[in-house]
C-alpha positions in Angstrom: 3.6 6.9 -71.3 1.8 10.0 -70.1 0.5 8.1 -67.1 4.0 7.0 -66.2 5.4 10.5 -66.4 2.5 11.9 -64.3 3.1 9.3 -61.6 6.8 10.1 -61.4 6.0 13.9 -61.2 3.5 13.4 -58.4 5.8 11.2 -56.4 8.6 13.7 -56.7 6.4 16.6 -55.5 5.2 14.5 -52.6 8.8 13.6 -51.5 9.8 17.3 -51.6 6.7 18.4 -49.6 7.1 15.8 -47.0 10.9 15.9 -46.8 10.9 17.5 -43.4 8.8 14.7 -41.9 10.8 12.0 -43.5 14.4 13.1 -43.7 17.3 11.2 -45.1 19.3 9.1 -42.7 22.0 11.8 -42.4 19.5 14.6 -41.6 17.8 12.3 -39.1 21.0 11.8 -37.2 21.5 15.6 -37.0 18.0 16.4 -35.8 18.2 13.6 -33.2 21.1 15.3 -31.4 18.8 18.3 -30.5 15.6 16.5 -30.0 16.1 16.4 -26.2 17.0 20.1 -26.2 13.9 21.0 -28.2 11.7 19.1 -25.8 13.3 20.8 -22.8 13.0 24.2 -24.4 9.3 23.7 -25.2 8.6 22.5 -21.6 9.6 26.0 -20.4 7.8 27.9 -23.2 10.6 28.3 -25.7 9.5 27.3 -29.2 11.6 29.4 -31.6 14.8 27.5 -31.0 17.2 25.6 -33.4 16.1 22.1 -34.3 19.6 21.0 -35.2 23.1 21.8 -34.1 24.4 25.1 -35.5 27.9 26.6 -35.7 27.9 29.2 -32.9 31.6 29.8 -32.3 31.9 32.7 -29.9 28.4 34.0 -30.3 27.3 32.3 -27.0 28.4 33.9 -23.7 28.0 31.0 -21.4 27.2 27.7 -23.1 30.0 28.0 -25.6 30.7 25.1 -28.1 31.5 24.7 -31.7 28.2 23.0 -32.4 25.2 23.9 -30.2 21.5 23.4 -30.0 21.2 27.0 -28.8 21.6 30.3 -30.6 22.4 33.6 -29.0 18.7 34.5 -28.5 17.9 31.1 -26.9 20.9 31.5 -24.5 19.8 35.0 -23.5 16.3 33.8 -22.7 17.7 30.9 -20.7 19.8 33.3 -18.6 16.7 35.4 -17.8 14.7 32.3 -16.9 17.4 30.9 -14.5 17.3 34.0 -12.4 13.6 33.6 -11.6 14.0 29.9 -11.0 16.9 30.4 -8.7 15.0 32.9 -6.6 12.0 30.6 -6.4 14.2 27.8 -5.1 15.8 30.0 -2.5 12.3 30.9 -1.2 11.4 27.2 -1.1 14.5 26.5 1.0 13.6 29.3 3.4 10.0 28.1 3.5 10.5 25.9 6.6 11.9 28.8 8.5 9.2 31.1 7.3 6.4 28.7 8.4 8.1 28.0 11.8 8.4 31.7 12.7 5.0 32.8 11.5 3.1 29.8 12.9 4.8 30.3 16.3 4.0 34.0 16.4 0.4 33.2 15.3 -0.1 30.6 18.1 1.4 32.8 20.7 -0.7 35.8 19.7 -3.9 33.7 19.6 -3.2 32.2 23.0 -2.6 35.6 24.5 -6.0 36.8 23.2 -7.7 33.7 24.4 -6.2 34.0 27.9 -7.1 37.7 28.2 -10.7 36.9 27.3 -10.8 34.1 29.8 -9.2 36.2 32.5 -11.8 38.9 32.1 -14.6 36.4 32.3 -13.2 34.9 35.5 -12.7 38.3 37.1 -16.3 39.3 36.4 -17.5 36.0 37.8 -15.5 36.4 41.0 -16.9 39.9 41.5 -20.4 38.5 41.0 -19.8 35.7 43.5 -17.9 37.7 46.2 -18.7 41.4 45.7 -22.2 41.4 44.2 -22.8 45.0 45.1 -19.9 46.3 43.0 -20.0 43.9 40.1 -22.3 46.0 37.8 -20.5 49.3 38.2 -17.1 47.6 37.9 -17.9 46.2 34.4 -17.0 49.5 32.8 -13.5 49.8 34.3 -12.8 46.1 33.6 -13.9 46.5 30.0 -11.5 49.4 29.5 -8.6 47.6 31.3 -9.0 44.3 29.4 -9.7 46.0 26.2 -6.3 47.8 26.5 -4.6 44.5 27.1 -6.2 43.0 24.0 -5.1 45.9 21.8 -1.6 45.8 23.1 -1.2 42.2 21.9 -1.5 43.5 18.3 0.6 46.7 18.7 4.2 47.2 17.7 6.4 47.3 20.9 8.7 49.7 19.0 6.1 52.4 18.9 3.9 51.5 21.9 5.7 51.5 25.2 4.8 48.9 27.8 4.4 51.8 30.3 1.0 52.3 28.7 -0.1 49.0 30.3 1.1 50.4 33.7 -1.1 53.4 33.1 -4.0 51.1 32.2 -3.6 49.0 35.4 -3.4 52.2 37.5 -6.5 53.6 35.8 -8.4 50.3 36.6 -7.8 50.7 40.4 -8.4 54.5 40.3 -11.8 53.9 38.6 -12.6 51.0 41.1 -11.8 53.1 44.2 -15.1 55.2 44.1 -17.1 52.1 43.4 -15.5 50.1 46.3 -15.5 53.0 48.7 -19.2 53.6 48.0 -19.9 50.2 49.5 -18.0 51.1 52.6 -19.6 54.5 52.9 -23.1 53.1 52.3 -22.7 50.8 55.2 -21.1 53.5 57.4 -22.8 56.9 57.0 -25.4 57.0 54.2 -28.5 58.8 55.3 -31.4 56.3 55.8 -33.4 56.1 52.7 -31.1 58.4 50.9 -29.3 58.0 47.6 -26.6 55.4 47.1 -24.6 57.2 44.4 -21.8 59.7 45.1 -22.0 63.2 43.8 -19.9 63.6 40.7 -17.5 66.1 42.3 -17.0 63.7 45.1 -16.2 60.8 42.7 -13.6 63.0 41.0 -12.0 63.8 44.3 -11.8 60.1 45.3 -10.2 59.2 41.9 -7.8 62.1 42.2 -6.6 61.1 45.7 -6.5 57.3 45.1 -2.7 57.4 45.1 -2.5 59.3 48.4 -5.1 57.1 50.1 -3.7 53.8 48.7 -6.9 51.9 49.4 -5.7 48.7 47.7 -2.2 48.5 49.3 0.7 47.6 47.1 -1.3 45.5 44.7 -1.9 48.2 42.0 1.9 49.0 41.9 3.2 45.4 41.8 0.5 44.3 39.4 1.2 47.2 37.0 4.9 46.3 37.0 4.2 42.6 36.4 1.7 43.4 33.6 4.1 45.7 31.9 7.0 43.3 32.1 5.3 40.1 31.0 3.2 41.6 28.3 6.2 43.5 26.9 8.3 40.3 26.8 5.6 38.3 25.0 4.8 41.1 22.6 8.5 41.6 21.7 8.7 37.9 21.0 5.7 38.0 18.7 7.0 40.8 16.7 10.5 39.4 16.6 9.1 36.2 15.1 6.9 38.2 12.7 9.9 40.1 11.4 12.0 36.9 11.0 9.2 35.4 8.9 8.9 38.6 6.9 12.6 38.6 6.3 12.6 35.2 4.6 9.2 35.6 2.9 9.5 34.9 -0.8 8.3 38.3 -1.9 10.5 40.3 0.6 13.6 38.2 0.2 13.7 38.7 -3.6 14.8 42.3 -2.9 18.0 41.3 -1.1 18.8 37.6 -1.1 20.6 35.7 -3.8 23.6 37.5 -5.2 27.1 38.4 -4.2 27.9 39.1 -7.9 24.8 39.0 -10.1 26.4 38.8 -13.5 28.8 36.0 -12.5 26.1 34.2 -10.6 23.6 34.3 -13.5 26.2 32.9 -15.8 27.2 30.2 -13.4 23.6 29.2 -12.7 23.0 29.0 -16.5 26.1 26.9 -17.0 24.9 24.6 -14.2 21.3 24.2 -15.1 20.7 24.8 -18.8 24.0 24.4 -20.7 23.4 20.7 -20.8 20.3 21.4 -23.0 22.4 23.4 -25.4 24.6 20.3 -25.6 21.6 18.2 -26.4 21.5 16.4 -23.1 19.1 16.3 -20.2 21.2 15.7 -17.2 21.0 17.0 -13.6 24.0 19.0 -12.3 26.7 17.3 -10.4 26.5 17.8 -6.6 29.9 19.5 -6.4 29.1 21.9 -9.2 25.9 22.9 -7.6 27.5 23.5 -4.2 30.2 25.7 -5.7 27.8 27.7 -7.7 25.3 28.3 -4.9 28.0 29.1 -2.4 29.6 31.5 -4.9 26.2 33.2 -5.4 25.5 33.4 -1.7 29.0 34.2 -0.5 28.3 37.8 0.5 25.0 36.9 2.3 26.6 34.0 4.1 29.6 36.1 5.2 27.6 39.1 6.4 24.3 37.6 7.5 25.2 34.3 9.1 26.3 35.7 12.4 23.6 38.3 12.9 21.0 35.7 11.9 22.3 33.2 14.3 22.4 35.8 17.1 18.8 36.7 16.3 17.6 33.1 16.4 19.5 32.3 19.6 18.1 35.4 21.4 14.6 34.6 20.3 15.0 31.0 21.3 16.1 32.0 24.8 12.9 34.1 25.2 10.8 31.3 23.8 12.3 28.8 26.3 11.8 31.3 29.2 8.1 31.7 28.3 7.7 27.9 27.6 9.4 27.0 30.9 7.2 29.4 32.9 10.0 31.8 34.0 8.2 34.1 36.3 9.5 37.4 34.9 8.1 36.7 31.4 5.4 34.1 31.8 2.2 35.9 30.7 0.0 32.8 31.1 0.8 32.6 34.8 0.0 36.3 35.2 -3.4 36.0 33.4 -4.3 32.9 35.3 -3.9 34.8 38.6 -5.2 38.2 37.5 -8.7 37.7 38.9 -7.4 36.7 42.3 -5.0 39.7 42.5 -7.8 42.1 41.7 -10.0 40.4 44.3 -7.1 40.6 46.7 -6.9 44.3 46.2 -10.7 44.8 46.8 -10.5 42.6 49.9 -7.6 44.7 51.2 -9.8 47.8 50.9 -12.7 46.0 52.7 -10.4 45.0 55.6 -9.0 48.5 56.0 -12.3 50.3 55.7 -11.8 52.4 58.8 -8.4 53.7 57.9 -9.5 54.4 54.3 -12.5 56.4 55.7 -10.3 58.5 57.8 -8.0 59.3 54.9 -10.8 60.0 52.5 -12.5 62.4 55.0 -9.1 64.2 55.4 -8.7 64.7 51.6 -12.3 64.9 50.4 -14.5 65.4 53.4 -17.6 63.4 54.3 -19.4 61.5 51.6 -21.5 63.6 49.3 -24.5 61.8 47.8 -26.4 62.4 44.6 -30.1 62.7 45.7 -31.3 62.1 42.1 -29.6 58.7 41.8 -31.7 55.6 42.4 -31.7 54.2 45.9 -30.3 50.8 44.9 -27.8 49.8 42.3 -28.7 46.7 40.3 -26.1 44.2 39.3 -25.8 44.3 35.5 -24.4 41.1 34.0 -22.8 41.2 30.6 -22.8 38.3 28.2 -19.1 37.6 29.0 -19.8 37.5 32.7 -22.0 34.5 32.1 -19.4 32.7 30.0 -18.3 29.4 31.5 -14.6 29.0 32.2 -13.9 26.1 30.0 -10.9 24.3 31.4 -10.6 21.8 28.6 -10.6 24.6 26.0 -7.9 26.4 27.9 -5.8 23.3 28.3 -6.1 22.6 24.6 -4.9 26.1 23.7 -2.0 25.8 26.2 -1.0 22.4 24.8 -1.0 23.7 21.2 1.2 26.6 22.2 3.5 24.5 24.3 4.0 22.0 21.4 4.8 24.9 19.1 7.3 26.5 21.5 8.9 23.2 22.2 9.3 22.5 18.4 10.9 25.9 18.0 13.6 25.0 20.5 14.4 21.4 19.7 17.9 20.6 18.4 16.8 19.6 14.9 15.0 22.9 14.4 17.9 24.8 15.8 20.3 23.3 13.2 18.0 24.1 10.4 17.3 27.7 11.4 20.8 28.6 12.4 22.2 27.3 9.2 19.7 29.0 6.9 22.4 30.9 5.0 25.6 28.9 5.5 23.8 25.6 4.7 21.7 26.8 1.8 24.0 25.3 -0.8 23.9 21.9 0.8 20.2 22.1 1.2 19.6 23.0 -2.4 22.0 20.5 -3.9 21.1 17.4 -1.7 19.4 15.4 -4.4 22.2 15.7 -6.9 24.7 12.9 -7.5 28.5 12.8 -8.1 28.5 10.6 -11.2 26.8 10.5 -14.6 25.8 14.2 -14.1 26.4 17.5 -15.8 29.8 18.9 -14.7 29.4 22.1 -16.6 31.1 20.8 -19.8 29.8 17.3 -20.4 28.1 14.4 -18.6 30.5 12.7 -16.3 32.1 13.5 -12.9 32.8 16.9 -11.3 36.6 16.8 -10.5 37.1 20.4 -9.3 37.5 21.2 -5.6 34.4 21.9 -3.6 34.9 25.0 -1.5 33.4 25.8 1.9 30.8 28.6 2.6 33.4 31.1 4.1 33.9 34.3 2.1 37.6 33.7 2.0 37.1 30.2 0.5 35.4 31.8 -2.6 38.8 33.0 -3.7 39.4 29.3 -4.7 35.9 28.7 -6.1 36.5 27.3 -9.7 33.1 28.6 -10.9 33.8 32.2 -10.1 36.4 34.9 -10.7 37.2 36.5 -7.4 36.3 40.2 -7.3 36.7 42.6 -4.3 33.2 43.8 -4.7 32.0 40.6 -3.0 33.5 42.0 0.2 31.2 45.0 0.3 27.7 45.0 1.8 24.7 45.7 -0.3 22.6 48.5 1.2 19.6 46.2 1.5 21.7 43.5 3.2 23.1 46.2 5.6 19.5 47.2 6.5 18.6 43.5 7.2 21.7 43.2 9.4 20.9 46.3 11.4 17.3 45.2 12.0 18.4 41.7 13.1 20.9 43.2 15.6 18.3 45.6 16.9 15.7 42.9 17.4 18.3 40.7 19.1 19.2 43.5 21.6 15.5 44.2 22.2 14.8 40.5 23.0 17.9 40.3 25.2 16.7 43.3 27.2 13.6 41.3 28.1 15.9 38.7 29.6 18.2 41.1 31.3 17.2 39.7 34.7 18.9 36.5 33.6 22.6 36.2 34.8 23.5 34.7 31.5 22.4 37.5 29.3 25.7 39.4 29.5 27.8 36.5 28.3 25.5 36.0 25.4 26.3 39.5 24.0 29.7 38.4 22.5 28.4 35.5 20.5 28.4 37.2 17.2 32.2 37.7 17.4 32.5 34.1 16.3 31.3 35.2 12.9 30.0 32.9 10.2 31.2 29.9 8.2 31.4 26.2 8.8 30.9 25.6 12.5 27.5 26.4 13.9 25.4 23.7 12.3 25.7 20.0 12.3 23.6 17.3 10.8 21.2 16.8 7.9 17.7 15.7 7.3 15.4 14.8 4.4 15.8 17.5 1.7 14.7 17.8 -1.9 17.6 20.1 -2.9 17.3 22.1 -6.0 15.3 19.5 -7.8 12.7 19.8 -10.6 10.0 18.4 -8.3 8.6 21.4 -6.4 5.9 19.2 -4.7 8.6 17.9 -2.3 8.6 20.4 0.5 10.8 18.8 3.2 13.7 21.0 4.4 17.0 20.6 6.1 20.3 22.2 6.9 23.8 21.2 6.1 27.2 21.8 7.6 26.6 25.0 9.5 28.6 28.2 10.1 31.9 29.1 11.7 34.3 32.1 11.8 33.4 35.2 9.9 36.5 36.4 8.1 35.2 39.9 7.6 34.4 40.7 11.2 36.7 43.6 12.2 35.0 44.8 15.3 34.4 42.8 18.4 30.8 43.2 19.4 30.3 44.6 22.8 33.5 46.8 22.8 32.6 49.9 20.7 29.4 49.0 19.1 26.5 50.3 21.3 24.1 47.8 19.6 25.8 45.0 21.4 25.8 46.5 24.9 23.3 44.6 27.2 21.1 46.6 29.5 20.9 44.8 32.8 17.8 46.3 34.4 16.6 45.3 37.8 12.9 44.3 37.9 11.1 45.5 41.1 10.1 42.6 43.3 7.0 43.0 45.5 7.0 46.8 45.0 10.7 47.3 45.7 12.8 49.5 43.5 16.0 47.8 44.3 17.4 44.4 43.6 19.7 43.2 46.5 22.8 41.2 45.5 22.8 38.0 47.5 26.6 38.3 47.8 26.5 41.9 48.8 23.8 42.5 51.4 24.5 46.2 51.5 23.2 46.6 48.0 26.4 48.1 46.6 26.8 47.9 42.9 29.0 44.9 42.0 31.1 47.1 39.7 32.7 48.8 42.8 34.7 45.7 43.6 37.7 44.4 41.7 37.2 41.1 39.9 39.4 38.4 41.6 41.3 37.3 38.4 42.0 40.9 37.6 43.3 41.5 41.2 45.6 38.5 41.0 46.9 39.7 37.6 47.7 43.1 38.9 49.5 41.7 41.9 51.7 39.4 39.8 52.7 42.4 37.7 53.4 44.6 40.7 55.5 42.1 42.7 58.5 42.0 40.3 58.6 45.8 40.2 58.7 46.0 44.0 61.4 43.4 44.2 63.6 45.4 41.8 63.0 48.6 43.7 63.9 46.9 47.0 67.2 45.6 45.4 68.1 49.1 44.2 67.4 50.6 47.7 69.5 47.9 49.4 72.3 48.5 46.9 
């Protein structure tokens, strides 16, 4: 009997101890409803969560339901987590633009450095082959000149004016003049067996009077202007690309991109992404719900940033195309390819005009003064770079890589993706979501609410947000981004001011933002759970900006184009082909305006004549 009682007692204790592992059928059904939620919570590091549905009532702020697999603490942690996840996905969507801008800037900068190095090598070799007597002494001025070009490639054009390159080019020929003239003087009036080096004071006089003597003709002036213009254009492009990349960089964009209304956006994102877990389901959001939520969150950025961003990209794209197509005013590669021949041309000019130069020098500085302590002959010193072979295949490869990158930047598919960065963000993030058997914010089914467009005005009808006037105001950080984009755009356009189309381009931003600038889609992961998929695309595009109250180009000085004339072959004037006299076009009435004035005046004159006759 005791054995029977002992067995019953042991079995009872065992059942109580193991009751959680082997629940009754009713308990099992309850736990099963939150099993999916528990798995999802643990996958994101949440372990202290309910294991069965609990009566929450109004305790939950977003995922409200009578019975929920979430408590208030769980929901609060979900809201915090969705913010970081949302920012990360925004950065992923901007990743294509970031890579495009930075890689283009990198290839352009590397190619500039490569071509400068090759140009220097070619110049030294030409001097060695044609002007052996001046090659060695000329190495110092050439080092200083090309070193200045190399440094400028990495300098900020906002703080380093391109005029510094003009100074460097002028200094090159100023320093070359005593070296070249010494060859002329040695052949003409050096005492037999005497020194072959000028006295230091005489060298200083030659350098100081180089501008008056003009021993190299117009080459120093025209070359300085060409160097300043082309290097400036390329450097402006590099830094414009760098800034665009920095703007959409993940770390930097976190400070300004993502919210028109943070509190409402966080709640809407949680409702879209995690409330299904609180309901015990693991379902992806419906496409329409996702689009409405992301467009509501990004409404302010889309409204305020879409037009300045599009203007920035289009201006940069025009400069990219000009450089890629070899437009003479901005094509740095053509300049560097010809630099050695233009320097040689200047030296040859001096050799051919030796007699005139001698007369001018004697007038300003007197007869040549020699340094008797200098060696009788000057040896030709070859630097390691002067021995470098001009590798045509290497140069062609560098050019081909850059051309490919610049062409990619301007192709139509890239244009759609970049222009629609903000206005198409919602479509891009939500591409992989379906319209059926999905989480609609309340249950698994279909999303039946209207899907609004990206315009700011459309957000008044966004079912996932309560409209607030604060969404109309610009955040200070967003305002800073807009100002910088417009400034860069204007700077880029100034480099293209010789183009007759630059003026008409200045009013483009008046079109605003919305659903009109982009068209087309490509492969896109959307806001999916698989972050290994890194293809990108853009959606519908942008159109009119409902908050634009000022027409760019009328009162805003940021939009006024500067149409500078670039000197051609040393001339300070640009002659209008339709106005040989060179008079400014603004002194003539525009034909349509003249016709309009006439049509307005004629009726007045007719009425006046009728009154006089009466």
